[in-house]
Gaussian input, Z-matrix of N, CA and C with variables (Angstrom, degrees):
# hf/3-21g

backbone

0 1
 N
 C     1     B1
 C     2     B2     1     A1
 N     3     B3     2     A2     1     D1
 C     4     B4     3     A3     2     D2
 C     5     B5     4     A4     3     D3
 N     6     B6     5     A5     4     D4
 C     7     B7     6     A6     5     D5
 C     8     B8     7     A7     6     D6
 N     9     B9     8     A8     7     D7
 C    10    B10     9     A9     8     D8
 C    11    B11    10    A10     9     D9
 N    12    B12    11    A11    10    D10
 C    13    B13    12    A12    11    D11
 C    14    B14    13    A13    12    D12
 N    15    B15    14    A14    13    D13
 C    16    B16    15    A15    14    D14
 C    17    B17    16    A16    15    D15
 N    18    B18    17    A17    16    D16
 C    19    B19    18    A18    17    D17
 C    20    B20    19    A19    18    D18
 N    21    B21    20    A20    19    D19
 C    22    B22    21    A21    20    D20
 C    23    B23    22    A22    21    D21
 N    24    B24    23    A23    22    D22
 C    25    B25    24    A24    23    D23
 C    26    B26    25    A25    24    D24
 N    27    B27    26    A26    25    D25
 C    28    B28    27    A27    26    D26
 C    29    B29    28    A28    27    D27
 N    30    B30    29    A29    28    D28
 C    31    B31    30    A30    29    D29
 C    32    B32    31    A31    30    D30
 N    33    B33    32    A32    31    D31
 C    34    B34    33    A33    32    D32
 C    35    B35    34    A34    33    D33
 N    36    B36    35    A35    34    D34
 C    37    B37    36    A36    35    D35
 C    38    B38    37    A37    36    D36
 N    39    B39    38    A38    37    D37
 C    40    B40    39    A39    38    D38
 C    41    B41    40    A40    39    D39
 N    42    B42    41    A41    40    D40
 C    43    B43    42    A42    41    D41
 C    44    B44    43    A43    42    D42
 N    45    B45    44    A44    43    D43
 C    46    B46    45    A45    44    D44
 C    47    B47    46    A46    45    D45
 N    48    B48    47    A47    46    D46
 C    49    B49    48    A48    47    D47
 C    50    B50    49    A49    48    D48
 N    51    B51    50    A50    49    D49
 C    52    B52    51    A51    50    D50
 C    53    B53    52    A52    51    D51
 N    54    B54    53    A53    52    D52
 C    55    B55    54    A54    53    D53
 C    56    B56    55    A55    54    D54
 N    57    B57    56    A56    55    D55
 C    58    B58    57    A57    56    D56
 C    59    B59    58    A58    57    D57
 N    60    B60    59    A59    58    D58
 C    61    B61    60    A60    59    D59
 C    62    B62    61    A61    60    D60
 N    63    B63    62    A62    61    D61
 C    64    B64    63    A63    62    D62
 C    65    B65    64    A64    63    D63
 N    66    B66    65    A65    64    D64
 C    67    B67    66    A66    65    D65
 C    68    B68    67    A67    66    D66
 N    69    B69    68    A68    67    D67
 C    70    B70    69    A69    68    D68
 C    71    B71    70    A70    69    D69
 N    72    B72    71    A71    70    D70
 C    73    B73    72    A72    71    D71
 C    74    B74    73    A73    72    D72
 N    75    B75    74    A74    73    D73
 C    76    B76    75    A75    74    D74
 C    77    B77    76    A76    75    D75
 N    78    B78    77    A77    76    D76
 C    79    B79    78    A78    77    D77
 C    80    B80    79    A79    78    D78
 N    81    B81    80    A80    79    D79
 C    82    B82    81    A81    80    D80
 C    83    B83    82    A82    81    D81
 N    84    B84    83    A83    82    D82
 C    85    B85    84    A84    83    D83
 C    86    B86    85    A85    84    D84
 N    87    B87    86    A86    85    D85
 C    88    B88    87    A87    86    D86
 C    89    B89    88    A88    87    D87
 N    90    B90    89    A89    88    D88
 C    91    B91    90    A90    89    D89
 C    92    B92    91    A91    90    D90
 N    93    B93    92    A92    91    D91
 C    94    B94    93    A93    92    D92
 C    95    B95    94    A94    93    D93
 N    96    B96    95    A95    94    D94
 C    97    B97    96    A96    95    D95
 C    98    B98    97    A97    96    D96
 N    99    B99    98    A98    97    D97
 C   100   B100    99    A99    98    D98
 C   101   B101   100   A100    99    D99
 N   102   B102   101   A101   100   D100
 C   103   B103   102   A102   101   D101
 C   104   B104   103   A103   102   D102
 N   105   B105   104   A104   103   D103
 C   106   B106   105   A105   104   D104
 C   107   B107   106   A106   105   D105
 N   108   B108   107   A107   106   D106
 C   109   B109   108   A108   107   D107
 C   110   B110   109   A109   108   D108
 N   111   B111   110   A110   109   D109
 C   112   B112   111   A111   110   D110
 C   113   B113   112   A112   111   D111
 N   114   B114   113   A113   112   D112
 C   115   B115   114   A114   113   D113
 C   116   B116   115   A115   114   D114
 N   117   B117   116   A116   115   D115
 C   118   B118   117   A117   116   D116
 C   119   B119   118   A118   117   D117
 N   120   B120   119   A119   118   D118
 C   121   B121   120   A120   119   D119
 C   122   B122   121   A121   120   D120
 N   123   B123   122   A122   121   D121
 C   124   B124   123   A123   122   D122
 C   125   B125   124   A124   123   D123
 N   126   B126   125   A125   124   D124
 C   127   B127   126   A126   125   D125
 C   128   B128   127   A127   126   D126
 N   129   B129   128   A128   127   D127
 C   130   B130   129   A129   128   D128
 C   131   B131   130   A130   129   D129
 N   132   B132   131   A131   130   D130
 C   133   B133   132   A132   131   D131
 C   134   B134   133   A133   132   D132
 N   135   B135   134   A134   133   D133
 C   136   B136   135   A135   134   D134
 C   137   B137   136   A136   135   D135
 N   138   B138   137   A137   136   D136
 C   139   B139   138   A138   137   D137
 C   140   B140   139   A139   138   D138
 N   141   B141   140   A140   139   D139
 C   142   B142   141   A141   140   D140
 C   143   B143   142   A142   141   D141
 N   144   B144   143   A143   142   D142
 C   145   B145   144   A144   143   D143
 C   146   B146   145   A145   144   D144
 N   147   B147   146   A146   145   D145
 C   148   B148   147   A147   146   D146
 C   149   B149   148   A148   147   D147
 N   150   B150   149   A149   148   D148
 C   151   B151   150   A150   149   D149
 C   152   B152   151   A151   150   D150
 N   153   B153   152   A152   151   D151
 C   154   B154   153   A153   152   D152
 C   155   B155   154   A154   153   D153
 N   156   B156   155   A155   154   D154
 C   157   B157   156   A156   155   D155
 C   158   B158   157   A157   156   D156
 N   159   B159   158   A158   157   D157
 C   160   B160   159   A159   158   D158
 C   161   B161   160   A160   159   D159
 N   162   B162   161   A161   160   D160
 C   163   B163   162   A162   161   D161
 C   164   B164   163   A163   162   D162
 N   165   B165   164   A164   163   D163
 C   166   B166   165   A165   164   D164
 C   167   B167   166   A166   165   D165
 N   168   B168   167   A167   166   D166
 C   169   B169   168   A168   167   D167
 C   170   B170   169   A169   168   D168
 N   171   B171   170   A170   169   D169
 C   172   B172   171   A171   170   D170
 C   173   B173   172   A172   171   D171
 N   174   B174   173   A173   172   D172
 C   175   B175   174   A174   173   D173
 C   176   B176   175   A175   174   D174
 N   177   B177   176   A176   175   D175
 C   178   B178   177   A177   176   D176
 C   179   B179   178   A178   177   D177
 N   180   B180   179   A179   178   D178
 C   181   B181   180   A180   179   D179
 C   182   B182   181   A181   180   D180
 N   183   B183   182   A182   181   D181
 C   184   B184   183   A183   182   D182
 C   185   B185   184   A184   183   D183
 N   186   B186   185   A185   184   D184
 C   187   B187   186   A186   185   D185
 C   188   B188   187   A187   186   D186
 N   189   B189   188   A188   187   D187
 C   190   B190   189   A189   188   D188
 C   191   B191   190   A190   189   D189
 N   192   B192   191   A191   190   D190
 C   193   B193   192   A192   191   D191
 C   194   B194   193   A193   192   D192
 N   195   B195   194   A194   193   D193
 C   196   B196   195   A195   194   D194
 C   197   B197   196   A196   195   D195
 N   198   B198   197   A197   196   D196
 C   199   B199   198   A198   197   D197
 C   200   B200   199   A199   198   D198
 N   201   B201   200   A200   199   D199
 C   202   B202   201   A201   200   D200
 C   203   B203   202   A202   201   D201
 N   204   B204   203   A203   202   D202
 C   205   B205   204   A204   203   D203
 C   206   B206   205   A205   204   D204
 N   207   B207   206   A206   205   D205
 C   208   B208   207   A207   206   D206
 C   209   B209   208   A208   207   D207
 N   210   B210   209   A209   208   D208
 C   211   B211   210   A210   209   D209
 C   212   B212   211   A211   210   D210
 N   213   B213   212   A212   211   D211
 C   214   B214   213   A213   212   D212
 C   215   B215   214   A214   213   D213
 N   216   B216   215   A215   214   D214
 C   217   B217   216   A216   215   D215
 C   218   B218   217   A217   216   D216
 N   219   B219   218   A218   217   D217
 C   220   B220   219   A219   218   D218
 C   221   B221   220   A220   219   D219
 N   222   B222   221   A221   220   D220
 C   223   B223   222   A222   221   D221
 C   224   B224   223   A223   222   D222
 N   225   B225   224   A224   223   D223
 C   226   B226   225   A225   224   D224
 C   227   B227   226   A226   225   D225
 N   228   B228   227   A227   226   D226
 C   229   B229   228   A228   227   D227
 C   230   B230   229   A229   228   D228
 N   231   B231   230   A230   229   D229
 C   232   B232   231   A231   230   D230
 C   233   B233   232   A232   231   D231
 N   234   B234   233   A233   232   D232
 C   235   B235   234   A234   233   D233
 C   236   B236   235   A235   234   D234
 N   237   B237   236   A236   235   D235
 C   238   B238   237   A237   236   D236
 C   239   B239   238   A238   237   D237
 N   240   B240   239   A239   238   D238
 C   241   B241   240   A240   239   D239
 C   242   B242   241   A241   240   D240
 N   243   B243   242   A242   241   D241
 C   244   B244   243   A243   242   D242
 C   245   B245   244   A244   243   D243
 N   246   B246   245   A245   244   D244
 C   247   B247   246   A246   245   D245
 C   248   B248   247   A247   246   D246
 N   249   B249   248   A248   247   D247
 C   250   B250   249   A249   248   D248
 C   251   B251   250   A250   249   D249
 N   252   B252   251   A251   250   D250
 C   253   B253   252   A252   251   D251
 C   254   B254   253   A253   252   D252
 N   255   B255   254   A254   253   D253
 C   256   B256   255   A255   254   D254
 C   257   B257   256   A256   255   D255

   B1=1.4522
   B2=1.5253
   B3=1.3020
   B4=1.4514
   B5=1.5167
   B6=1.3295
   B7=1.4669
   B8=1.5222
   B9=1.2938
   B10=1.4712
   B11=1.5266
   B12=1.3259
   B13=1.4637
   B14=1.5233
   B15=1.3079
   B16=1.4685
   B17=1.5305
   B18=1.3125
   B19=1.4726
   B20=1.5402
   B21=1.3296
   B22=1.4623
   B23=1.5303
   B24=1.3221
   B25=1.4612
   B26=1.5251
   B27=1.3101
   B28=1.4673
   B29=1.5210
   B30=1.3300
   B31=1.4644
   B32=1.5357
   B33=1.3305
   B34=1.4742
   B35=1.5304
   B36=1.3231
   B37=1.4684
   B38=1.5283
   B39=1.3314
   B40=1.4708
   B41=1.5232
   B42=1.3280
   B43=1.4663
   B44=1.5310
   B45=1.3219
   B46=1.4567
   B47=1.5332
   B48=1.3122
   B49=1.4592
   B50=1.5233
   B51=1.3275
   B52=1.4727
   B53=1.5244
   B54=1.3180
   B55=1.4612
   B56=1.5370
   B57=1.3165
   B58=1.4648
   B59=1.5295
   B60=1.3204
   B61=1.4608
   B62=1.5277
   B63=1.3164
   B64=1.4637
   B65=1.5276
   B66=1.3175
   B67=1.4649
   B68=1.5137
   B69=1.3205
   B70=1.4652
   B71=1.5279
   B72=1.3302
   B73=1.4632
   B74=1.5239
   B75=1.3200
   B76=1.4643
   B77=1.5246
   B78=1.3155
   B79=1.4611
   B80=1.5270
   B81=1.3210
   B82=1.4673
   B83=1.5245
   B84=1.3161
   B85=1.4651
   B86=1.5253
   B87=1.3193
   B88=1.4609
   B89=1.5275
   B90=1.3073
   B91=1.4684
   B92=1.5216
   B93=1.3229
   B94=1.4604
   B95=1.5219
   B96=1.3321
   B97=1.4594
   B98=1.5299
   B99=1.3366
   B100=1.4678
   B101=1.5307
   B102=1.3223
   B103=1.4622
   B104=1.5270
   B105=1.3117
   B106=1.4640
   B107=1.5274
   B108=1.3223
   B109=1.4666
   B110=1.5294
   B111=1.3260
   B112=1.4635
   B113=1.5251
   B114=1.3123
   B115=1.4645
   B116=1.5261
   B117=1.3136
   B118=1.4661
   B119=1.5287
   B120=1.3228
   B121=1.4647
   B122=1.5189
   B123=1.3333
   B124=1.4618
   B125=1.5212
   B126=1.3138
   B127=1.4673
   B128=1.5315
   B129=1.3227
   B130=1.4647
   B131=1.5332
   B132=1.3282
   B133=1.4656
   B134=1.5263
   B135=1.3237
   B136=1.4634
   B137=1.5190
   B138=1.3101
   B139=1.4644
   B140=1.5231
   B141=1.3214
   B142=1.4675
   B143=1.5222
   B144=1.3340
   B145=1.4686
   B146=1.5273
   B147=1.3253
   B148=1.4677
   B149=1.5291
   B150=1.3160
   B151=1.4609
   B152=1.5153
   B153=1.3125
   B154=1.4650
   B155=1.5209
   B156=1.3247
   B157=1.4650
   B158=1.5260
   B159=1.3037
   B160=1.4700
   B161=1.5197
   B162=1.3154
   B163=1.4643
   B164=1.5326
   B165=1.3278
   B166=1.4617
   B167=1.5276
   B168=1.3241
   B169=1.4626
   B170=1.5210
   B171=1.3115
   B172=1.4656
   B173=1.5314
   B174=1.3080
   B175=1.4678
   B176=1.5223
   B177=1.3175
   B178=1.4669
   B179=1.5214
   B180=1.3220
   B181=1.4642
   B182=1.5204
   B183=1.3114
   B184=1.4660
   B185=1.5275
   B186=1.3191
   B187=1.4686
   B188=1.5305
   B189=1.3212
   B190=1.4622
   B191=1.5268
   B192=1.3064
   B193=1.4688
   B194=1.5258
   B195=1.3145
   B196=1.4680
   B197=1.5271
   B198=1.3329
   B199=1.4677
   B200=1.5305
   B201=1.3232
   B202=1.4634
   B203=1.5262
   B204=1.3141
   B205=1.4611
   B206=1.5319
   B207=1.3297
   B208=1.4612
   B209=1.5264
   B210=1.3172
   B211=1.4621
   B212=1.5202
   B213=1.3169
   B214=1.4633
   B215=1.5249
   B216=1.2898
   B217=1.4729
   B218=1.5246
   B219=1.3295
   B220=1.4612
   B221=1.5244
   B222=1.3175
   B223=1.4646
   B224=1.5249
   B225=1.3246
   B226=1.4661
   B227=1.5220
   B228=1.3229
   B229=1.4653
   B230=1.5238
   B231=1.3084
   B232=1.4640
   B233=1.5269
   B234=1.3277
   B235=1.4589
   B236=1.5340
   B237=1.3276
   B238=1.4738
   B239=1.5264
   B240=1.3107
   B241=1.4605
   B242=1.5222
   B243=1.3297
   B244=1.4586
   B245=1.5161
   B246=1.2840
   B247=1.4590
   B248=1.5401
   B249=1.3057
   B250=1.4593
   B251=1.5340
   B252=1.3013
   B253=1.4561
   B254=1.5383
   B255=1.2801
   B256=1.4672
   B257=1.4668
   A1=110.38
   A2=114.70
   A3=120.65
   A4=109.62
   A5=113.97
   A6=118.09
   A7=109.34
   A8=116.24
   A9=118.39
   A10=109.91
   A11=115.61
   A12=120.37
   A13=108.91
   A14=113.86
   A15=116.82
   A16=108.90
   A17=117.38
   A18=121.77
   A19=113.04
   A20=117.70
   A21=120.11
   A22=110.81
   A23=116.86
   A24=121.24
   A25=109.82
   A26=116.65
   A27=121.06
   A28=109.62
   A29=117.26
   A30=121.87
   A31=110.70
   A32=117.07
   A33=120.66
   A34=110.94
   A35=116.62
   A36=120.11
   A37=111.14
   A38=115.48
   A39=120.38
   A40=109.99
   A41=117.42
   A42=121.58
   A43=111.14
   A44=116.35
   A45=120.52
   A46=110.47
   A47=116.05
   A48=120.78
   A49=110.68
   A50=117.25
   A51=121.28
   A52=110.53
   A53=116.35
   A54=120.41
   A55=110.30
   A56=117.31
   A57=120.92
   A58=110.76
   A59=115.77
   A60=120.75
   A61=110.40
   A62=117.26
   A63=120.45
   A64=110.35
   A65=117.19
   A66=120.44
   A67=111.95
   A68=116.27
   A69=120.86
   A70=110.71
   A71=116.61
   A72=120.50
   A73=111.21
   A74=117.32
   A75=120.62
   A76=110.82
   A77=116.29
   A78=121.17
   A79=110.85
   A80=116.86
   A81=120.83
   A82=110.99
   A83=116.94
   A84=120.58
   A85=110.44
   A86=117.03
   A87=120.68
   A88=110.46
   A89=116.72
   A90=120.63
   A91=112.00
   A92=117.10
   A93=121.53
   A94=113.28
   A95=118.20
   A96=121.98
   A97=109.19
   A98=117.65
   A99=120.10
   A100=113.52
   A101=117.41
   A102=119.63
   A103=110.62
   A104=115.77
   A105=119.95
   A106=110.51
   A107=116.60
   A108=120.78
   A109=109.60
   A110=117.38
   A111=121.18
   A112=110.52
   A113=116.22
   A114=120.80
   A115=111.30
   A116=116.47
   A117=120.40
   A118=111.02
   A119=116.12
   A120=120.00
   A121=111.64
   A122=116.82
   A123=120.75
   A124=110.95
   A125=116.90
   A126=120.31
   A127=110.31
   A128=116.46
   A129=120.58
   A130=110.85
   A131=116.61
   A132=120.06
   A133=111.40
   A134=116.42
   A135=120.68
   A136=110.51
   A137=116.41
   A138=120.77
   A139=110.65
   A140=117.00
   A141=120.93
   A142=110.30
   A143=116.43
   A144=120.67
   A145=110.54
   A146=116.69
   A147=119.83
   A148=110.39
   A149=116.03
   A150=119.92
   A151=111.45
   A152=116.35
   A153=119.90
   A154=110.63
   A155=117.02
   A156=120.08
   A157=110.40
   A158=116.38
   A159=120.27
   A160=109.78
   A161=116.15
   A162=120.60
   A163=110.79
   A164=116.70
   A165=120.49
   A166=110.63
   A167=117.04
   A168=120.66
   A169=110.40
   A170=116.39
   A171=120.37
   A172=110.48
   A173=116.76
   A174=120.52
   A175=110.04
   A176=116.94
   A177=120.82
   A178=111.85
   A179=116.44
   A180=120.26
   A181=111.87
   A182=116.69
   A183=120.42
   A184=109.92
   A185=116.85
   A186=120.66
   A187=109.71
   A188=117.42
   A189=121.06
   A190=110.80
   A191=117.49
   A192=121.45
   A193=110.75
   A194=116.77
   A195=120.52
   A196=109.85
   A197=116.91
   A198=120.78
   A199=110.34
   A200=116.83
   A201=119.90
   A202=111.44
   A203=117.10
   A204=120.71
   A205=110.48
   A206=116.59
   A207=120.33
   A208=111.43
   A209=116.78
   A210=120.75
   A211=109.66
   A212=116.62
   A213=121.04
   A214=110.37
   A215=116.69
   A216=121.47
   A217=110.82
   A218=115.84
   A219=120.31
   A220=110.50
   A221=117.76
   A222=121.01
   A223=110.86
   A224=115.64
   A225=118.80
   A226=110.91
   A227=117.40
   A228=121.02
   A229=110.12
   A230=115.31
   A231=120.26
   A232=110.36
   A233=117.39
   A234=121.43
   A235=111.06
   A236=115.93
   A237=118.03
   A238=111.17
   A239=119.20
   A240=121.03
   A241=110.53
   A242=118.22
   A243=121.72
   A244=110.28
   A245=118.70
   A246=122.88
   A247=110.84
   A248=116.75
   A249=120.30
   A250=111.65
   A251=117.39
   A252=122.30
   A253=111.08
   A254=118.85
   A255=122.29
   A256=112.52
   D1=159.06
   D2=179.79
   D3=-77.88
   D4=135.49
   D5=178.37
   D6=-79.63
   D7=143.67
   D8=177.86
   D9=-67.44
   D10=144.03
   D11=-179.42
   D12=-99.79
   D13=142.62
   D14=179.20
   D15=-83.67
   D16=159.41
   D17=-176.46
   D18=-58.62
   D19=-34.33
   D20=179.99
   D21=-66.09
   D22=-39.83
   D23=178.87
   D24=-65.64
   D25=-42.49
   D26=178.76
   D27=-62.57
   D28=-42.87
   D29=179.36
   D30=-61.60
   D31=-42.61
   D32=178.29
   D33=-63.40
   D34=-41.25
   D35=178.23
   D36=-63.24
   D37=-40.78
   D38=178.65
   D39=-62.60
   D40=-45.29
   D41=-179.82
   D42=-64.36
   D43=-39.90
   D44=178.80
   D45=-65.08
   D46=-43.23
   D47=179.11
   D48=-64.51
   D49=-40.61
   D50=177.39
   D51=-61.58
   D52=-43.72
   D53=-179.62
   D54=-62.97
   D55=-42.48
   D56=178.64
   D57=-64.44
   D58=-42.08
   D59=179.65
   D60=-65.04
   D61=-41.72
   D62=178.74
   D63=-62.48
   D64=-41.73
   D65=177.36
   D66=-62.77
   D67=-41.47
   D68=178.92
   D69=-64.59
   D70=-43.04
   D71=179.10
   D72=-64.40
   D73=-40.55
   D74=177.53
   D75=-61.74
   D76=-42.79
   D77=179.37
   D78=-63.68
   D79=-43.30
   D80=178.71
   D81=-65.00
   D82=-40.95
   D83=178.83
   D84=-62.91
   D85=-39.53
   D86=179.16
   D87=-66.35
   D88=-43.29
   D89=-179.70
   D90=-64.32
   D91=-35.53
   D92=-174.98
   D93=-92.97
   D94=3.18
   D95=-179.54
   D96=-59.59
   D97=120.49
   D98=-176.50
   D99=-57.19
   D100=-39.46
   D101=179.90
   D102=-64.14
   D103=-40.62
   D104=-179.79
   D105=-67.41
   D106=-43.40
   D107=179.37
   D108=-62.78
   D109=-43.60
   D110=179.40
   D111=-64.09
   D112=-41.55
   D113=179.25
   D114=-62.08
   D115=-43.13
   D116=178.24
   D117=-65.14
   D118=-39.10
   D119=177.84
   D120=-63.99
   D121=-42.56
   D122=178.11
   D123=-64.89
   D124=-39.77
   D125=178.61
   D126=-62.05
   D127=-41.66
   D128=179.30
   D129=-65.49
   D130=-42.62
   D131=179.04
   D132=-65.72
   D133=-39.82
   D134=178.77
   D135=-62.62
   D136=-43.55
   D137=179.36
   D138=-63.62
   D139=-41.21
   D140=178.19
   D141=-63.89
   D142=-43.03
   D143=179.94
   D144=-63.54
   D145=-41.29
   D146=178.44
   D147=-62.23
   D148=-43.01
   D149=179.53
   D150=-62.17
   D151=-40.86
   D152=179.51
   D153=-69.39
   D154=-37.19
   D155=178.91
   D156=-64.03
   D157=-41.72
   D158=178.37
   D159=-63.55
   D160=-43.67
   D161=179.61
   D162=-63.46
   D163=-42.95
   D164=179.51
   D165=-64.44
   D166=-39.75
   D167=178.50
   D168=-64.24
   D169=-44.92
   D170=179.16
   D171=-61.99
   D172=-42.77
   D173=179.25
   D174=-63.64
   D175=-41.29
   D176=177.96
   D177=-61.45
   D178=-41.00
   D179=178.27
   D180=-65.53
   D181=-37.98
   D182=177.52
   D183=-64.48
   D184=-44.84
   D185=179.21
   D186=-62.78
   D187=-42.69
   D188=178.53
   D189=-61.47
   D190=-43.10
   D191=179.49
   D192=-62.87
   D193=-42.12
   D194=178.32
   D195=-64.05
   D196=-43.70
   D197=179.98
   D198=-61.53
   D199=-43.79
   D200=178.93
   D201=-63.93
   D202=-38.78
   D203=178.18
   D204=-64.10
   D205=-41.00
   D206=179.45
   D207=-66.48
   D208=-42.11
   D209=178.66
   D210=-63.18
   D211=-44.22
   D212=179.33
   D213=-61.53
   D214=-41.35
   D215=179.52
   D216=-63.99
   D217=-43.37
   D218=179.10
   D219=-63.19
   D220=-40.71
   D221=179.64
   D222=-63.46
   D223=-42.99
   D224=178.89
   D225=-62.62
   D226=-41.99
   D227=178.02
   D228=-61.88
   D229=-44.89
   D230=-178.48
   D231=-64.07
   D232=-42.18
   D233=-179.70
   D234=-66.20
   D235=-41.68
   D236=-179.50
   D237=-68.87
   D238=-34.62
   D239=178.20
   D240=-73.12
   D241=-32.02
   D242=176.98
   D243=-67.86
   D244=-37.36
   D245=-179.92
   D246=-67.99
   D247=-35.63
   D248=-179.96
   D249=-67.82
   D250=-33.89
   D251=-177.81
   D252=-69.87
   D253=-24.97
   D254=-177.17
   D255=-73.53

């Protein structure tokens, strides 16, 4: 059978439960703080934008390299055909 609890023990349990509840409420309030949520959202968007900028820069460099290779190839063809005509 369950032993009866004395009033002091019950009071300590109540205080402990209140302290735990207060900590939980503080944590929830911090998580739901609009400024904090907005800040986290902006940080995520900034990181995504940076990633896309890096990707766009890399893609641009690849396109530039291909264009330069094509121009160089065309020049070589033109030079070799000019030499044959002489």
